[in-house]
N, C-alpha and C positions, 0 to 999 in steps of 0.2 A: 467397477470398484472391486477391490479384493477384500478378503477377510469378512468380518461381521459388521462392519459399519453400515448402518441402515439410514437411508435418507428419511428424516422425519418430516421435513417440509422444504419446499422451494420458496425462498422468501423474496427473490428477485429473478426475473427472467431476462433474456437478452435485451428486450425492448426497455425494460425498467433500468437496466444497467446503462444503456445508451442515453436515456433521458437524464439520469442522475449525473452522468459525466458531462453532459451539455450544461446542466444547471451549475455544476461545480466550476466549469470553465468560465461561465458568465460571472459567478461570484468572485473567482480569483481576479478577473479583470476589473470588476467593480471595486473590490477592496484595494487593489494596487493602482487604481487610476490608469489602467491600460497595461500594455505588455512591455513597456520600455526598459524596466529594470528587473524583470522577473526571470527566474530560471526554475525549471522543474527537475527534481532529483527523485527518481523512483527507487524504492527499496526492493532489492532482488528477493524473491522471484516472481511475485505477482504485481507488486507496486510499480516496478519498472515498466511492465506492460501497460498498466493503467496510465502511467505518466506519458508514454508514447501516444496513447489515445487522446489524452488531454492536450498535448502539444498540437496534435492535428486539429482538435476542436478549436483551440485558441487561434490557430492560423485561419481557420474558416471564418471565425467571428471577427477577428481583429486585422487579418491580413498580414500578420507578423509571425515569423517562426522564432519561438523562444528557445534558448539553450536547453538541452536535455542531457541529464546524467543518470547513470546507474550506480547505485551504492550497495556494496556487499558489506554486511555487518557481522559476518561469521565470527571473527575474532574479537568483536566488541561485545558480544552477548555475555550476560553474566552466568550463563549455563554452558558455555562452550567447552569448558574442561570436563563436564560430565558426558559430553558426546565424544566418543573415542575417535571418530572420523567425521568431523563436521564437513558438510558439503560446501566447498569454497567456490565462489564465483568471482568474476572480475569486476572491480570498481572502474567505471569509465566516466570521468567527469572532465571532458576536454575543454574546459574553460576555467577561468579564475573566478572563484565564488566571492572574493572580497568585495564588499559593498553592495552585493546583489540582494534582492528579496527572494530567498530560496523557498520554494514550496516543496516540502517533502511529501511524497505520495506513497501510500500503502493501501493494501486491500482491506484488511480487517483490523480494527483497533480493539484490543482485548485488555491485557493487564497494563500495557504501557511500556513494558520492558524492551520490546523491539524498537520503539521510538526513542527511548533513552539511549540505546546502543547506537542508533542512527545519528542522534545528535552528537554523541562522542566522536563517531567516525567523521562526521561532517566538520566538526570544529578542528580536527586534525588536518583538514585540507585548506582551511582559511577562516576568514572572519566575515560572514555575510552581514548585511545591514539588519536583516530580520530573517527568521525562519518561521514559516507557517506550515500547518499540517493539513493535508487533504486525505480523507479516507473514504472508500466506497461504503463500508459498513462499520458502525460503532456498535459493538455488542455488549458494552458495559464490563463489569468485573475488574475495574481498575485497581492496580496495586501501587501505582505511582501517580503523582499529581500531574497528569498529562491529559490534555483535551485537544480535540481536533477543531481547527478553524472552519473547515469545509467538510460536510458529511453528506454522503449520498442517502443513507438510510440508517436509522437507529433500529436495531434488531434485538429485542430482549431475548436472552437465552439463559440457559442453565449452565452452571460450571461443568456439568457432566455431558455437555453437548459440544460439538465442533461446528463452527461456522466457516464455510470454505467457498472461495470464489473459483469458478471454472471459466475459462475463456476459450472461445472457438479456435483461436489461433494455435493454442497448444494442447487443448483438451478435447476438441471436437464438439463442444457445446459451451454456451455462455449462460451461466446462472449462478446464483448464490444459494447454497444448500445448508440446511441445518441437519447435521448428522449425529447419530449416537457415537460415542467414543468407544472404540474397541478396548476390551480389557488389556491392560499393560501399555496402552497408547496414551498420548497426551494431545491436547489441542494444538493445532498448528496448520500451516499452509499445506495444500496438496502439492505433491511433487509435480514438476512439469510433466505434462502428458497424462495427468490423472493419477490414479492410484494403482 
């Protein structure tokens, strides 16, 4: 990591992340009575990686490959105008979401603003039967009336801390860290490949 961000604690290691994702996959299947009408849509840049992992776990459990999409919310964020050059990624949802039970997947639920933006982006693409939310970590500090249906772990944190997910595939390690926020920085996801 660069700068002055200090790891205060590791609140989930790779094994805990895997166990949480397995539990969430089972809960998704139980809530939706199987995999017949569900699709997973991961919010770029860490939620989409978790969604891929959940799709694999659901296939192992249920024997069915559910549709997977990647959702970029860059231009739906309520703060995108304050970022002179937002990092734009590709939205890839190669299926019709109309009538499906869509499970939005994100890494860390914080203020709820990312999820609000994701809901706006998703509704521009169609009309799902329902939208559910799966997050690996819920850290509290909600600013909007949004809650997750499936949570890997609740992690109490201070508003002057950052809670970040790192994954082996892109960061070289899998863990959830609580870090101090560097002066002039704000809470948010780690860039792909770490910091």
